[in-house]
Backbone atoms as SQL, in Angstrom:
CREATE TABLE atoms (id INTEGER PRIMARY KEY, chain TEXT, resi INTEGER, resn TEXT, atom TEXT, x REAL, y REAL, z REAL);
INSERT INTO atoms VALUES
  (1, 'A', 1, 'MET', 'N', 25.885, 1.708, -31.170),
  (2, 'A', 1, 'MET', 'CA', 24.876, 1.065, -30.354),
  (3, 'A', 1, 'MET', 'C', 25.564, 0.560, -29.083),
  (4, 'A', 2, 'SER', 'N', 24.988, 0.867, -27.948),
  (5, 'A', 2, 'SER', 'CA', 25.554, 0.367, -26.702),
  (6, 'A', 2, 'SER', 'C', 25.156, -1.080, -26.497),
  (7, 'A', 3, 'ASP', 'N', 25.890, -1.732, -25.592),
  (8, 'A', 3, 'ASP', 'CA', 25.634, -3.144, -25.311),
  (9, 'A', 3, 'ASP', 'C', 24.222, -3.352, -24.780),
  (10, 'A', 4, 'LEU', 'N', 23.671, -2.344, -24.083),
  (11, 'A', 4, 'LEU', 'CA', 22.331, -2.470, -23.519),
  (12, 'A', 4, 'LEU', 'C', 21.248, -2.419, -24.590),
  (13, 'A', 5, 'ASP', 'N', 21.554, -1.834, -25.734),
  (14, 'A', 5, 'ASP', 'CA', 20.564, -1.693, -26.797),
  (15, 'A', 5, 'ASP', 'C', 20.164, -3.031, -27.422),
  (16, 'A', 6, 'ASN', 'N', 21.008, -4.040, -27.286),
  (17, 'A', 6, 'ASN', 'CA', 20.708, -5.297, -27.953),
  (18, 'A', 6, 'ASN', 'C', 20.424, -6.431, -26.970),
  (19, 'A', 7, 'LYS', 'N', 20.046, -6.091, -25.741),
  (20, 'A', 7, 'LYS', 'CA', 19.693, -7.116, -24.758),
  (21, 'A', 7, 'LYS', 'C', 18.188, -7.115, -24.522),
  (22, 'A', 8, 'LEU', 'N', 17.648, -8.321, -24.384),
  (23, 'A', 8, 'LEU', 'CA', 16.226, -8.497, -24.111),
  (24, 'A', 8, 'LEU', 'C', 16.057, -9.468, -22.957),
  (25, 'A', 9, 'VAL', 'N', 15.001, -9.278, -22.205),
  (26, 'A', 9, 'VAL', 'CA', 14.637, -10.236, -21.173),
  (27, 'A', 9, 'VAL', 'C', 13.461, -11.033, -21.721),
  (28, 'A', 10, 'VAL', 'N', 13.637, -12.358, -21.774),
  (29, 'A', 10, 'VAL', 'CA', 12.584, -13.232, -22.277),
  (30, 'A', 10, 'VAL', 'C', 12.178, -14.207, -21.187),
  (31, 'A', 11, 'LYS', 'N', 10.959, -14.681, -21.267),
  (32, 'A', 11, 'LYS', 'CA', 10.445, -15.657, -20.315),
  (33, 'A', 11, 'LYS', 'C', 10.650, -17.041, -20.904),
  (34, 'A', 12, 'ALA', 'N', 11.404, -17.882, -20.178),
  (35, 'A', 12, 'ALA', 'CA', 11.652, -19.261, -20.609),
  (36, 'A', 12, 'ALA', 'C', 10.407, -20.099, -20.354),
  (37, 'A', 13, 'GLU', 'N', 10.380, -21.289, -20.953),
  (38, 'A', 13, 'GLU', 'CA', 9.224, -22.175, -20.786),
  (39, 'A', 13, 'GLU', 'C', 8.972, -22.535, -19.329),
  (40, 'A', 14, 'ASP', 'N', 10.041, -22.562, -18.513),
  (41, 'A', 14, 'ASP', 'CA', 9.879, -22.899, -17.097),
  (42, 'A', 14, 'ASP', 'C', 9.475, -21.686, -16.251),
  (43, 'A', 15, 'GLY', 'N', 9.275, -20.532, -16.893),
  (44, 'A', 15, 'GLY', 'CA', 8.799, -19.346, -16.202),
  (45, 'A', 15, 'GLY', 'C', 9.870, -18.380, -15.738),
  (46, 'A', 16, 'ARG', 'N', 11.125, -18.764, -15.812),
  (47, 'A', 16, 'ARG', 'CA', 12.174, -17.854, -15.345),
  (48, 'A', 16, 'ARG', 'C', 12.538, -16.841, -16.430),
  (49, 'A', 17, 'ASP', 'N', 13.020, -15.688, -15.995),
  (50, 'A', 17, 'ASP', 'CA', 13.472, -14.650, -16.916),
  (51, 'A', 17, 'ASP', 'C', 14.899, -14.944, -17.345),
  (52, 'A', 18, 'VAL', 'N', 15.164, -14.805, -18.638),
  (53, 'A', 18, 'VAL', 'CA', 16.486, -15.050, -19.200),
  (54, 'A', 18, 'VAL', 'C', 16.876, -13.825, -20.013),
  (55, 'A', 19, 'VAL', 'N', 18.105, -13.344, -19.826),
  (56, 'A', 19, 'VAL', 'CA', 18.611, -12.219, -20.603),
  (57, 'A', 19, 'VAL', 'C', 19.312, -12.781, -21.833),
  (58, 'A', 20, 'ILE', 'N', 18.934, -12.273, -22.997),
  (59, 'A', 20, 'ILE', 'CA', 19.600, -12.677, -24.233),
  (60, 'A', 20, 'ILE', 'C', 20.223, -11.444, -24.878),
  (61, 'A', 21, 'LYS', 'N', 21.344, -11.664, -25.541),
  (62, 'A', 21, 'LYS', 'CA', 22.024, -10.605, -26.287),
  (63, 'A', 21, 'LYS', 'C', 21.810, -10.885, -27.770),
  (64, 'A', 22, 'VAL', 'N', 21.084, -10.015, -28.432),
  (65, 'A', 22, 'VAL', 'CA', 20.776, -10.183, -29.850),
  (66, 'A', 22, 'VAL', 'C', 22.019, -9.849, -30.674),
  (67, 'A', 23, 'LEU', 'N', 22.452, -10.821, -31.472),
  (68, 'A', 23, 'LEU', 'CA', 23.607, -10.623, -32.337),
  (69, 'A', 23, 'LEU', 'C', 23.208, -10.200, -33.746),
  (70, 'A', 24, 'ASP', 'N', 22.056, -10.699, -34.206),
  (71, 'A', 24, 'ASP', 'CA', 21.575, -10.327, -35.536),
  (72, 'A', 24, 'ASP', 'C', 20.123, -10.762, -35.687),
  (73, 'A', 25, 'ILE', 'N', 19.402, -10.049, -36.509),
  (74, 'A', 25, 'ILE', 'CA', 18.039, -10.421, -36.897),
  (75, 'A', 25, 'ILE', 'C', 18.033, -10.499, -38.414),
  (76, 'A', 26, 'ILE', 'N', 17.572, -11.640, -38.924),
  (77, 'A', 26, 'ILE', 'CA', 17.644, -11.909, -40.362),
  (78, 'A', 26, 'ILE', 'C', 16.245, -12.161, -40.908),
  (79, 'A', 27, 'ASP', 'N', 15.863, -11.368, -41.903),
  (80, 'A', 27, 'ASP', 'CA', 14.606, -11.594, -42.614),
  (81, 'A', 27, 'ASP', 'C', 14.916, -12.468, -43.826),
  (82, 'A', 28, 'SER', 'N', 14.287, -13.635, -43.878),
  (83, 'A', 28, 'SER', 'CA', 14.521, -14.559, -44.979),
  (84, 'A', 28, 'SER', 'C', 13.315, -14.573, -45.908),
  (85, 'A', 29, 'GLU', 'N', 13.527, -14.123, -47.130),
  (86, 'A', 29, 'GLU', 'CA', 12.459, -14.199, -48.131),
  (87, 'A', 29, 'GLU', 'C', 12.228, -15.646, -48.546),
  (88, 'A', 30, 'GLU', 'N', 13.300, -16.441, -48.555),
  (89, 'A', 30, 'GLU', 'CA', 13.206, -17.846, -48.951),
  (90, 'A', 30, 'GLU', 'C', 12.227, -18.614, -48.062),
  (91, 'A', 31, 'PHE', 'N', 12.274, -18.362, -46.753),
  (92, 'A', 31, 'PHE', 'CA', 11.417, -19.086, -45.810),
  (93, 'A', 31, 'PHE', 'C', 10.243, -18.240, -45.315),
  (94, 'A', 32, 'ASN', 'N', 10.214, -16.971, -45.725),
  (95, 'A', 32, 'ASN', 'CA', 9.168, -16.050, -45.295),
  (96, 'A', 32, 'ASN', 'C', 9.086, -16.002, -43.763),
  (97, 'A', 33, 'LYS', 'N', 10.276, -15.924, -43.138),
  (98, 'A', 33, 'LYS', 'CA', 10.375, -15.891, -41.680),
  (99, 'A', 33, 'LYS', 'C', 11.475, -14.932, -41.275),
  (100, 'A', 34, 'THR', 'N', 11.406, -14.524, -40.013),
  (101, 'A', 34, 'THR', 'CA', 12.463, -13.734, -39.417),
  (102, 'A', 34, 'THR', 'C', 13.150, -14.598, -38.365),
  (103, 'A', 35, 'PHE', 'N', 14.477, -14.610, -38.410),
  (104, 'A', 35, 'PHE', 'CA', 15.268, -15.397, -37.473),
  (105, 'A', 35, 'PHE', 'C', 16.072, -14.461, -36.580),
  (106, 'A', 36, 'MET', 'N', 16.240, -14.825, -35.313),
  (107, 'A', 36, 'MET', 'CA', 17.075, -14.074, -34.394),
  (108, 'A', 36, 'MET', 'C', 18.255, -14.960, -34.003),
  (109, 'A', 37, 'ILE', 'N', 19.456, -14.396, -34.078),
  (110, 'A', 37, 'ILE', 'CA', 20.670, -15.072, -33.629),
  (111, 'A', 37, 'ILE', 'C', 21.105, -14.376, -32.354),
  (112, 'A', 38, 'TYR', 'N', 21.415, -15.161, -31.305),
  (113, 'A', 38, 'TYR', 'CA', 21.664, -14.564, -29.995),
  (114, 'A', 38, 'TYR', 'C', 22.527, -15.448, -29.101),
  (115, 'A', 39, 'ASN', 'N', 23.051, -14.813, -28.029),
  (116, 'A', 39, 'ASN', 'CA', 23.708, -15.501, -26.914),
  (117, 'A', 39, 'ASN', 'C', 22.749, -15.461, -25.740),
  (118, 'A', 40, 'VAL', 'N', 22.882, -16.421, -24.839),
  (119, 'A', 40, 'VAL', 'CA', 22.055, -16.451, -23.634),
  (120, 'A', 40, 'VAL', 'C', 22.894, -15.999, -22.438),
  (121, 'A', 41, 'GLU', 'N', 22.318, -15.052, -21.665),
  (122, 'A', 41, 'GLU', 'CA', 22.941, -14.535, -20.450),
  (123, 'A', 41, 'GLU', 'C', 24.378, -14.145, -20.724),
  (124, 'A', 42, 'ASN', 'N', 25.314, -14.584, -19.896),
  (125, 'A', 42, 'ASN', 'CA', 26.710, -14.171, -20.041),
  (126, 'A', 42, 'ASN', 'C', 27.544, -15.181, -20.815),
  (127, 'A', 43, 'ASP', 'N', 26.916, -16.076, -21.543),
  (128, 'A', 43, 'ASP', 'CA', 27.614, -17.110, -22.308),
  (129, 'A', 43, 'ASP', 'C', 27.902, -16.585, -23.706),
  (130, 'A', 44, 'ASN', 'N', 29.144, -16.169, -23.942),
  (131, 'A', 44, 'ASN', 'CA', 29.516, -15.646, -25.254),
  (132, 'A', 44, 'ASN', 'C', 30.098, -16.714, -26.165),
  (133, 'A', 45, 'THR', 'N', 30.163, -17.966, -25.690),
  (134, 'A', 45, 'THR', 'CA', 30.760, -19.020, -26.504),
  (135, 'A', 45, 'THR', 'C', 29.730, -19.781, -27.324),
  (136, 'A', 46, 'ASN', 'N', 28.486, -19.823, -26.876),
  (137, 'A', 46, 'ASN', 'CA', 27.433, -20.543, -27.597),
  (138, 'A', 46, 'ASN', 'C', 26.498, -19.547, -28.268),
  (139, 'A', 47, 'ILE', 'N', 26.241, -19.792, -29.546),
  (140, 'A', 47, 'ILE', 'CA', 25.333, -18.936, -30.303),
  (141, 'A', 47, 'ILE', 'C', 24.104, -19.758, -30.659),
  (142, 'A', 48, 'PHE', 'N', 22.932, -19.155, -30.462),
  (143, 'A', 48, 'PHE', 'CA', 21.661, -19.820, -30.713),
  (144, 'A', 48, 'PHE', 'C', 20.878, -19.054, -31.767),
  (145, 'A', 49, 'ALA', 'N', 19.876, -19.720, -32.332),
  (146, 'A', 49, 'ALA', 'CA', 18.986, -19.071, -33.292),
  (147, 'A', 49, 'ALA', 'C', 17.577, -19.600, -33.080),
  (148, 'A', 50, 'SER', 'N', 16.624, -18.722, -33.296),
  (149, 'A', 50, 'SER', 'CA', 15.211, -19.074, -33.199),
  (150, 'A', 50, 'SER', 'C', 14.444, -18.310, -34.254),
  (151, 'A', 51, 'ILE', 'N', 13.226, -18.765, -34.497),
  (152, 'A', 51, 'ILE', 'CA', 12.305, -18.024, -35.357),
  (153, 'A', 51, 'ILE', 'C', 11.710, -16.918, -34.503),
  (154, 'A', 52, 'LEU', 'N', 11.758, -15.699, -34.999),
  (155, 'A', 52, 'LEU', 'CA', 11.224, -14.545, -34.279),
  (156, 'A', 52, 'LEU', 'C', 9.830, -14.243, -34.802),
  (157, 'A', 53, 'ASN', 'N', 8.845, -14.308, -33.904),
  (158, 'A', 53, 'ASN', 'CA', 7.461, -13.963, -34.231),
  (159, 'A', 53, 'ASN', 'C', 7.120, -12.685, -33.485),
  (160, 'A', 54, 'GLU', 'N', 6.834, -11.628, -34.236),
  (161, 'A', 54, 'GLU', 'CA', 6.531, -10.340, -33.623),
  (162, 'A', 54, 'GLU', 'C', 5.048, -10.027, -33.715),
  (163, 'A', 55, 'GLY', 'N', 4.499, -9.601, -32.589),
  (164, 'A', 55, 'GLY', 'CA', 3.133, -9.110, -32.550),
  (165, 'A', 55, 'GLY', 'C', 3.153, -7.606, -32.410),
  (166, 'A', 56, 'ASP', 'N', 1.998, -7.005, -32.142),
  (167, 'A', 56, 'ASP', 'CA', 1.931, -5.561, -31.985),
  (168, 'A', 56, 'ASP', 'C', 2.760, -5.078, -30.796),
  (169, 'A', 57, 'SER', 'N', 2.686, -5.794, -29.671),
  (170, 'A', 57, 'SER', 'CA', 3.416, -5.346, -28.483),
  (171, 'A', 57, 'SER', 'C', 4.216, -6.463, -27.824),
  (172, 'A', 58, 'THR', 'N', 4.252, -7.632, -28.446),
  (173, 'A', 58, 'THR', 'CA', 4.983, -8.758, -27.878),
  (174, 'A', 58, 'THR', 'C', 5.741, -9.496, -28.970),
  (175, 'A', 59, 'PHE', 'N', 6.585, -10.406, -28.541),
  (176, 'A', 59, 'PHE', 'CA', 7.258, -11.277, -29.494),
  (177, 'A', 59, 'PHE', 'C', 7.438, -12.641, -28.837),
  (178, 'A', 60, 'SER', 'N', 7.672, -13.641, -29.670),
  (179, 'A', 60, 'SER', 'CA', 7.979, -14.974, -29.161),
  (180, 'A', 60, 'SER', 'C', 9.071, -15.579, -30.026),
  (181, 'A', 61, 'LEU', 'N', 9.793, -16.525, -29.443),
  (182, 'A', 61, 'LEU', 'CA', 10.847, -17.240, -30.152),
  (183, 'A', 61, 'LEU', 'C', 10.419, -18.687, -30.286),
  (184, 'A', 62, 'ASP', 'N', 10.471, -19.201, -31.500),
  (185, 'A', 62, 'ASP', 'CA', 10.087, -20.584, -31.762),
  (186, 'A', 62, 'ASP', 'C', 11.305, -21.383, -32.234),
  (187, 'A', 63, 'THR', 'N', 11.248, -22.671, -32.007),
  (188, 'A', 63, 'THR', 'CA', 12.310, -23.582, -32.411),
  (189, 'A', 63, 'THR', 'C', 12.333, -23.751, -33.920),
  (190, 'A', 64, 'ILE', 'N', 13.527, -23.765, -34.472),
  (191, 'A', 64, 'ILE', 'CA', 13.708, -24.035, -35.895),
  (192, 'A', 64, 'ILE', 'C', 13.709, -25.547, -36.062),
  (193, 'A', 65, 'GLU', 'N', 12.774, -26.062, -36.854),
  (194, 'A', 65, 'GLU', 'CA', 12.631, -27.510, -36.971),
  (195, 'A', 65, 'GLU', 'C', 12.937, -28.056, -38.357),
  (196, 'A', 66, 'SER', 'N', 12.744, -27.281, -39.382),
  (197, 'A', 66, 'SER', 'CA', 12.975, -27.750, -40.748),
  (198, 'A', 66, 'SER', 'C', 14.480, -27.840, -41.021),
  (199, 'A', 67, 'GLN', 'N', 14.910, -28.942, -41.633),
  (200, 'A', 67, 'GLN', 'CA', 16.338, -29.118, -41.924),
  (201, 'A', 67, 'GLN', 'C', 16.847, -28.033, -42.863),
  (202, 'A', 68, 'ALA', 'N', 16.046, -27.607, -43.814),
  (203, 'A', 68, 'ALA', 'CA', 16.453, -26.545, -44.739),
  (204, 'A', 68, 'ALA', 'C', 16.684, -25.240, -43.983),
  (205, 'A', 69, 'GLU', 'N', 15.810, -24.924, -43.022),
  (206, 'A', 69, 'GLU', 'CA', 15.992, -23.716, -42.217),
  (207, 'A', 69, 'GLU', 'C', 17.215, -23.841, -41.316),
  (208, 'A', 70, 'ILE', 'N', 17.444, -25.029, -40.761),
  (209, 'A', 70, 'ILE', 'CA', 18.617, -25.256, -39.912),
  (210, 'A', 70, 'ILE', 'C', 19.898, -25.053, -40.722),
  (211, 'A', 71, 'ASP', 'N', 19.951, -25.599, -41.922),
  (212, 'A', 71, 'ASP', 'CA', 21.126, -25.428, -42.781),
  (213, 'A', 71, 'ASP', 'C', 21.351, -23.953, -43.095),
  (214, 'A', 72, 'TYR', 'N', 20.275, -23.256, -43.423),
  (215, 'A', 72, 'TYR', 'CA', 20.361, -21.827, -43.739),
  (216, 'A', 72, 'TYR', 'C', 20.884, -21.044, -42.538),
  (217, 'A', 73, 'ILE', 'N', 20.309, -21.281, -41.365),
  (218, 'A', 73, 'ILE', 'CA', 20.666, -20.474, -40.199),
  (219, 'A', 73, 'ILE', 'C', 22.058, -20.831, -39.691),
  (220, 'A', 74, 'ASN', 'N', 22.510, -22.076, -39.880),
  (221, 'A', 74, 'ASN', 'CA', 23.877, -22.428, -39.495),
  (222, 'A', 74, 'ASN', 'C', 24.899, -21.621, -40.281),
  (223, 'A', 75, 'THR', 'N', 24.621, -21.384, -41.551),
  (224, 'A', 75, 'THR', 'CA', 25.492, -20.537, -42.368),
  (225, 'A', 75, 'THR', 'C', 25.496, -19.112, -41.826),
  (226, 'A', 76, 'GLU', 'N', 24.332, -18.624, -41.437),
  (227, 'A', 76, 'GLU', 'CA', 24.233, -17.267, -40.876),
  (228, 'A', 76, 'GLU', 'C', 24.925, -17.180, -39.520),
  (229, 'A', 77, 'ILE', 'N', 24.811, -18.218, -38.700),
  (230, 'A', 77, 'ILE', 'CA', 25.490, -18.232, -37.397),
  (231, 'A', 77, 'ILE', 'C', 27.007, -18.178, -37.610),
  (232, 'A', 78, 'ASP', 'N', 27.518, -18.930, -38.565),
  (233, 'A', 78, 'ASP', 'CA', 28.954, -18.879, -38.868),
  (234, 'A', 78, 'ASP', 'C', 29.377, -17.465, -39.256),
  (235, 'A', 79, 'ARG', 'N', 28.567, -16.804, -40.075),
  (236, 'A', 79, 'ARG', 'CA', 28.879, -15.435, -40.493),
  (237, 'A', 79, 'ARG', 'C', 28.913, -14.506, -39.294),
  (238, 'A', 80, 'VAL', 'N', 27.897, -14.591, -38.433),
  (239, 'A', 80, 'VAL', 'CA', 27.817, -13.721, -37.253),
  (240, 'A', 80, 'VAL', 'C', 28.980, -14.005, -36.306),
  (241, 'A', 81, 'ALA', 'N', 29.305, -15.276, -36.107),
  (242, 'A', 81, 'ALA', 'CA', 30.416, -15.644, -35.222),
  (243, 'A', 81, 'ALA', 'C', 31.726, -15.061, -35.734),
  (244, 'A', 82, 'ASN', 'N', 31.935, -15.133, -37.049),
  (245, 'A', 82, 'ASN', 'CA', 33.154, -14.567, -37.633),
  (246, 'A', 82, 'ASN', 'C', 33.191, -13.056, -37.504),
  (247, 'A', 83, 'GLU', 'N', 32.063, -12.388, -37.705),
  (248, 'A', 83, 'GLU', 'CA', 32.000, -10.943, -37.558),
  (249, 'A', 83, 'GLU', 'C', 32.290, -10.530, -36.128),
  (250, 'A', 84, 'ASN', 'N', 31.755, -11.245, -35.147),
  (251, 'A', 84, 'ASN', 'CA', 31.975, -10.917, -33.746),
  (252, 'A', 84, 'ASN', 'C', 33.397, -11.216, -33.318),
  (253, 'A', 85, 'ALA', 'N', 34.012, -12.256, -33.870),
  (254, 'A', 85, 'ALA', 'CA', 35.399, -12.596, -33.529),
  (255, 'A', 85, 'ALA', 'C', 36.357, -11.534, -34.031),
  (256, 'A', 86, 'VAL', 'N', 36.044, -10.929, -35.185),
  (257, 'A', 86, 'VAL', 'CA', 36.904, -9.897, -35.749),
  (258, 'A', 86, 'VAL', 'C', 36.950, -8.683, -34.836),
  (259, 'A', 87, 'GLY', 'N', 35.823, -8.363, -34.199),
  (260, 'A', 87, 'GLY', 'CA', 35.758, -7.183, -33.342),
  (261, 'A', 87, 'GLY', 'C', 36.290, -7.392, -31.944),
  (262, 'A', 88, 'GLU', 'N', 36.609, -8.625, -31.560),
  (263, 'A', 88, 'GLU', 'CA', 37.086, -8.907, -30.206),
  (264, 'A', 88, 'GLU', 'C', 38.561, -8.623, -30.103),
  (265, 'A', 89, 'THR', 'N', 38.996, -8.229, -28.924),
  (266, 'A', 89, 'THR', 'CA', 40.412, -8.052, -28.662),
  (267, 'A', 89, 'THR', 'C', 40.852, -9.077, -27.632),
  (268, 'A', 90, 'VAL', 'N', 42.100, -9.484, -27.741),
  (269, 'A', 90, 'VAL', 'CA', 42.621, -10.502, -26.820),
  (270, 'A', 90, 'VAL', 'C', 43.383, -9.853, -25.705);
């Protein structure tokens, strides 16, 4: 997969376009939700996660608010961060 295959342009709440790099998409049966883990623009040091809501031709990202979901996704973010660090060269 090329680097361009996992980039999306999303509209922020303030109306500006933001490029995000999708690191992983996780379907959770426990929470009956899909989560997206991503970096924003050219910032490879901070990893974010949101609830991914997909429609027929659109999608939206919602804030994770439940502490149980936050705990779950923090574990997944650690996993993704470790996987990405292994593939990096210095």
